[in-house]
C-alpha positions as CSV (number, residue, x, y, z in Angstrom):
1,M,0.0,0.0,0.0
2,L,2.9,2.4,0.7
3,R,4.3,2.0,-2.8
4,R,0.9,2.4,-4.4
5,G,0.2,5.6,-2.4
6,A,3.6,7.0,-3.3
7,A,2.9,6.3,-7.0
8,L,-0.4,8.1,-6.8
9,L,1.1,11.2,-5.3
10,F,3.9,11.1,-7.9
11,A,1.5,10.7,-10.8
12,S,-0.6,13.5,-9.4
13,A,2.4,15.7,-9.5
14,I,3.0,14.7,-13.1
15,V,-0.5,15.6,-14.2
16,V,-0.3,18.9,-12.3
17,G,2.9,19.6,-14.2
18,A,1.2,18.7,-17.5
19,C,-1.7,21.0,-16.7
20,S,0.6,23.9,-16.1
21,S,1.7,23.9,-19.7
22,S,-0.2,26.1,-22.1
23,T,0.1,23.5,-25.0
24,G,2.5,20.7,-23.9
25,G,3.3,20.3,-27.7
26,S,6.6,20.1,-29.5
27,P,8.0,23.2,-31.1
28,A,7.0,24.0,-34.7
29,A,8.7,22.0,-37.4
30,S,11.7,23.3,-39.2
31,A,13.7,22.0,-42.1
32,P,15.8,18.9,-41.2
33,A,19.4,18.6,-42.2
34,A,20.3,17.8,-45.8
35,S,20.5,14.1,-44.9
36,V,16.7,13.9,-44.3
37,P,13.7,15.6,-46.1
38,A,12.9,19.2,-45.4
39,A,10.1,19.7,-42.9
40,S,6.7,20.8,-44.1
41,A,4.3,19.6,-41.4
42,P,4.1,20.5,-37.7
43,A,4.5,17.9,-35.0
44,A,1.4,16.3,-33.6
45,S,0.0,18.4,-30.9
46,A,0.3,17.2,-27.3
47,P,-2.7,15.6,-25.7
48,A,-4.9,17.7,-23.4
49,A,-3.9,17.4,-19.8
50,S,-6.3,16.3,-17.1
51,A,-8.4,19.1,-15.6
52,S,-7.8,17.6,-12.1
53,A,-4.7,16.8,-10.1
54,S,-6.2,13.4,-9.2
55,P,-6.4,10.6,-11.8
56,I,-9.7,10.3,-13.7
57,A,-11.8,7.7,-11.8
58,G,-11.8,4.5,-13.9
59,G,-9.4,6.0,-16.4
60,L,-6.1,4.5,-17.6
61,L,-3.9,6.3,-15.2
62,D,-6.1,5.3,-12.3
63,K,-6.0,1.7,-13.5
64,V,-2.2,1.6,-13.9
65,L,-1.5,3.2,-10.5
66,K,-4.0,1.0,-8.7
67,A,-2.5,-2.2,-10.3
68,G,1.1,-1.0,-9.7
69,V,1.9,-2.4,-13.1
70,L,2.3,-0.9,-16.5
71,K,1.7,-3.4,-19.3
72,V,3.7,-2.5,-22.4
73,S,3.3,-4.0,-25.9
74,T,6.6,-4.6,-27.6
75,D,8.1,-6.5,-30.5
76,P,10.4,-9.4,-29.6
77,N,12.3,-9.2,-32.9
78,Y,12.9,-5.6,-33.7
79,A,16.6,-4.9,-32.7
80,P,18.0,-2.5,-31.8
81,Q,14.6,-1.1,-30.7
82,S,13.5,-4.3,-28.9
83,V,14.4,-7.9,-28.8
84,Q,13.6,-10.8,-26.5
85,K,16.8,-12.5,-25.2
86,P,17.1,-16.3,-24.7
87,D,16.5,-15.9,-21.0
88,G,13.1,-14.3,-21.7
89,T,14.0,-10.8,-20.8
90,Y,14.0,-7.9,-23.2
91,E,16.5,-5.2,-24.2
92,G,16.7,-2.3,-26.7
93,F,16.0,1.4,-27.0
94,D,12.2,1.0,-26.7
95,I,12.6,-1.3,-23.7
96,D,14.8,1.3,-21.9
97,V,12.3,4.0,-22.7
98,A,9.4,1.9,-21.4
99,N,11.2,0.9,-18.2
100,E,12.0,4.6,-17.5
101,I,8.4,5.6,-18.0
102,G,7.4,2.9,-15.5
103,K,10.1,4.0,-13.1
104,R,8.9,7.7,-13.2
105,L,5.3,6.6,-12.7
106,G,6.4,4.5,-9.8
107,V,5.1,1.2,-11.2
108,K,6.5,-2.1,-12.4
109,V,6.8,-2.7,-16.1
110,E,5.6,-5.9,-17.8
111,F,6.0,-6.6,-21.5
112,V,3.6,-8.4,-23.8
113,T,4.1,-9.2,-27.5
114,P,1.0,-9.0,-29.7
115,G,1.4,-8.7,-33.4
116,W,2.0,-5.2,-34.8
117,D,-1.2,-5.4,-36.9
118,V,-3.1,-6.0,-33.6
119,I,-1.5,-3.1,-31.8
120,T,-2.1,-0.6,-34.6
121,A,-5.8,-1.7,-35.0
122,G,-6.7,-0.4,-31.5
123,S,-9.5,-2.0,-29.4
124,W,-6.9,-3.6,-27.1
125,A,-9.6,-4.8,-24.6
126,G,-7.2,-3.9,-21.7
127,R,-4.7,-6.6,-22.6
128,W,-1.9,-4.0,-22.4
129,D,-1.9,-0.3,-21.4
130,V,0.5,1.4,-23.8
131,S,2.6,0.7,-26.9
132,V,6.2,1.9,-26.6
133,G,7.2,0.3,-29.8
134,S,8.5,3.0,-32.2
135,M,5.0,3.8,-33.5
136,T,4.8,6.4,-36.2
137,I,2.1,9.0,-35.7
138,T,-0.3,8.8,-38.6
139,T,-3.7,10.4,-39.3
140,P,-5.6,7.1,-39.4
141,R,-3.9,5.9,-36.1
142,Q,-4.8,9.2,-34.4
143,A,-8.5,8.3,-34.9
144,I,-8.2,5.3,-32.7
145,L,-5.1,5.8,-30.6
146,A,-3.9,8.7,-28.3
147,F,-0.3,9.7,-28.8
148,S,2.3,11.2,-26.5
149,D,4.8,13.7,-27.8
150,P,7.5,12.0,-30.0
151,Y,10.4,10.5,-28.1
152,Y,12.6,10.1,-31.2
153,Y,12.7,10.6,-35.0
154,T,13.9,8.3,-37.8
155,P,14.3,8.4,-41.5
156,A,12.6,5.6,-43.5
157,Q,15.4,4.1,-45.6
158,M,15.1,2.0,-48.7
159,T,17.7,-0.7,-49.5
160,A,18.4,-3.1,-52.3
161,T,20.0,-6.5,-52.0
162,T,23.5,-6.7,-53.2
163,A,22.6,-9.6,-55.5
164,S,20.1,-7.4,-57.3
165,G,22.7,-4.9,-58.5
166,I,20.2,-2.1,-57.9
167,T,21.7,1.2,-56.9
168,T,18.8,3.7,-57.3
169,L,15.3,4.0,-56.0
170,D,13.9,4.0,-59.5
171,G,15.8,0.8,-60.1
172,L,13.3,-1.0,-57.8
173,A,10.4,-0.2,-60.2
174,G,8.5,-3.4,-60.8
175,K,10.6,-5.2,-58.2
176,T,9.6,-6.8,-54.9
177,V,10.3,-4.9,-51.6
178,C,10.0,-6.6,-48.2
179,V,8.4,-4.7,-45.3
180,G,6.9,-5.5,-41.9
181,T,3.1,-6.0,-42.0
182,A,0.8,-3.1,-41.0
183,T,3.7,-0.7,-41.0
184,T,4.0,2.8,-42.5
185,Y,6.5,1.3,-44.9
186,Q,3.8,-0.9,-46.3
187,D,1.5,2.1,-46.5
188,W,4.1,4.1,-48.4
189,L,4.8,1.5,-51.0
190,G,1.0,1.2,-51.5
191,G,0.6,5.0,-51.9
192,K,-1.6,5.1,-48.7
193,L,0.8,6.8,-46.2
194,Q,-0.8,9.5,-44.1
195,S,2.1,10.0,-41.7
196,V,2.4,13.1,-39.6
197,S,5.8,13.5,-41.3
198,L,8.6,16.0,-40.7
199,G,9.0,16.7,-44.4
200,P,8.1,15.7,-48.0
201,V,7.2,12.1,-48.7
202,L,8.9,10.7,-51.8
203,T,7.0,8.8,-54.5
204,P,7.5,5.0,-54.4
205,P,9.0,3.2,-57.4
206,A,6.4,2.5,-60.1
207,G,4.8,-0.9,-60.1
208,V,6.6,-2.0,-57.0
209,K,5.4,-5.3,-55.5
210,V,5.1,-5.6,-51.7
211,Q,6.1,-8.6,-49.7
212,T,5.1,-8.5,-46.0
213,L,6.5,-10.4,-43.1
214,D,5.7,-10.2,-39.4
215,T,8.3,-7.6,-38.6
216,D,10.9,-5.5,-40.4
217,Q,13.7,-7.7,-38.9
218,S,12.1,-10.7,-40.5
219,C,12.8,-9.2,-43.9
220,A,16.4,-8.6,-43.0
221,Q,16.8,-12.1,-41.6
222,A,15.2,-13.6,-44.7
223,I,17.6,-11.8,-47.0
224,A,20.5,-12.8,-44.7
225,A,19.4,-16.4,-44.9
226,G,19.7,-16.3,-48.7
227,R,16.0,-15.8,-49.8
228,K,15.9,-14.0,-53.2
229,D,12.2,-13.4,-53.6
230,A,12.6,-9.7,-52.6
231,Q,15.1,-7.3,-54.2
232,G,14.6,-4.6,-51.7
233,F,13.9,-4.0,-48.0
234,L,12.4,-0.8,-46.5
235,S,12.6,0.1,-42.8
236,S,13.8,2.7,-40.4
237,S,17.4,3.8,-40.7
238,T,18.1,2.2,-37.3
239,T,17.0,-1.3,-38.4
240,V,18.7,-0.9,-41.7
241,D,22.0,0.1,-40.1
242,A,21.8,-2.8,-37.6
243,A,21.2,-5.2,-40.5
244,I,24.1,-3.9,-42.5
245,A,26.3,-4.1,-39.4
246,N,25.3,-7.7,-38.9
247,G,26.4,-8.6,-42.5
248,T,23.0,-8.6,-44.2
249,P,23.8,-8.2,-48.0
250,I,21.9,-5.0,-48.6
251,V,22.9,-1.4,-49.6
252,K,21.1,1.8,-48.9
253,V,19.4,3.2,-52.0
254,G,18.7,6.9,-52.4
255,T,17.8,9.4,-49.7
256,P,15.3,8.7,-46.9
257,V,11.8,8.4,-48.4
258,F,10.1,10.1,-45.4
259,V,10.9,11.0,-41.8
260,E,8.9,9.6,-38.9
261,Q,7.9,10.9,-35.5
262,L,7.7,8.0,-33.1
263,A,5.6,8.1,-29.9
264,A,4.0,6.1,-27.2
265,S,0.4,5.3,-28.0
266,M,-2.7,4.4,-25.9
267,D,-6.1,2.9,-26.9
268,K,-9.0,5.3,-27.1
269,A,-11.4,2.4,-26.9
270,G,-10.2,1.4,-23.5
271,P,-10.2,3.3,-20.2
272,D,-10.1,7.0,-20.7
273,P,-6.4,7.7,-21.6
274,T,-6.5,11.5,-21.3
275,D,-4.6,12.0,-18.0
276,F,-2.4,9.0,-18.6
277,T,-1.4,10.4,-22.0
278,A,-0.6,13.7,-20.4
279,A,1.5,12.0,-17.7
280,V,3.5,10.0,-20.3
281,T,4.0,13.2,-22.4
282,K,5.3,15.0,-19.3
283,I,7.7,12.2,-18.6
284,I,8.9,12.1,-22.2
285,D,9.4,15.8,-22.3
286,D,11.4,15.6,-19.1
287,M,13.5,12.8,-20.5
288,H,14.2,15.0,-23.5
289,A,15.2,17.9,-21.2
290,D,17.3,16.0,-18.8
291,G,19.3,14.1,-21.4
292,T,18.0,10.6,-20.6
293,L,16.6,10.0,-24.1
294,T,19.8,11.2,-25.7
295,A,21.9,8.8,-23.6
296,M,19.6,5.9,-24.5
297,S,19.8,6.8,-28.2
298,N,23.5,7.0,-28.2
299,K,23.7,3.7,-26.4
300,W,21.6,1.8,-28.9
301,F,22.0,3.7,-32.2
302,K,25.4,5.4,-31.8
303,A,23.6,8.6,-32.7
304,D,21.2,11.0,-31.1
305,L,17.9,10.5,-32.9
306,T,15.9,12.2,-30.1
307,Q,16.3,15.7,-31.3
308,R,13.8,17.1,-33.8
309,P,15.7,17.5,-37.1
310,T,16.8,21.1,-37.7
311,P,19.0,22.8,-40.4
């Protein structure tokens, strides 16, 4: 009971802090460096904070604090963001971020591993509380999920297999590209991407064929295993760089096709997520300000991807 009471007091302070902000949003977008597309769209606005210092009765924050447990959905095969180790524990950038959110809320963190298509569909039925899984903010997802402020940003990078001999984005016209199912990469290849992007979105190669596997890493692993049914692979630059470092026979093709804002997400169909979203946003903003996110990014990506791209 003492731990739970302390958590409630701590969370109340978080929500009060969130309420004190006039907007809680990220600063307006500005053009990224030359290595990524120039900015043209503002960041997603921060969620509205709770009107009360106490958690909404029956809401998501109330549920999490009373349980003393934060259930987080994650991908067990998405290194360096998240991966399940042989001993059953998890590690990666997203894992560190989720654990720190739980720590600052004063609750224990437990991980669950539903499919990405299930996570992005919403209507979680209380099976987990939050996704801290590098989810890109998109317009369709905003209709069913609540989003925190972004905790990092990544370019979406196209690659081609070395066996294909392809060296340009246009060279993939009519070819097969592998992506994780229900991802923004699949949306982009199909001309259906509605990302809240930081810049212009390039046009996919004409007539490209899409191969979907359960995760982005499955695509890299299939290519590494010698499968030749796909001539290209599209994912975040972080996953692509990790695959290349692990010896996957692929090369980067062209400039990033779009830039993603990645955030924690909550189910709008479950317990009211309003004050929980505000609390998580406050924690993420604090983690940006105190350097925690930068340290985590440098640890896992060897680069700071937590800063909004600027000229």
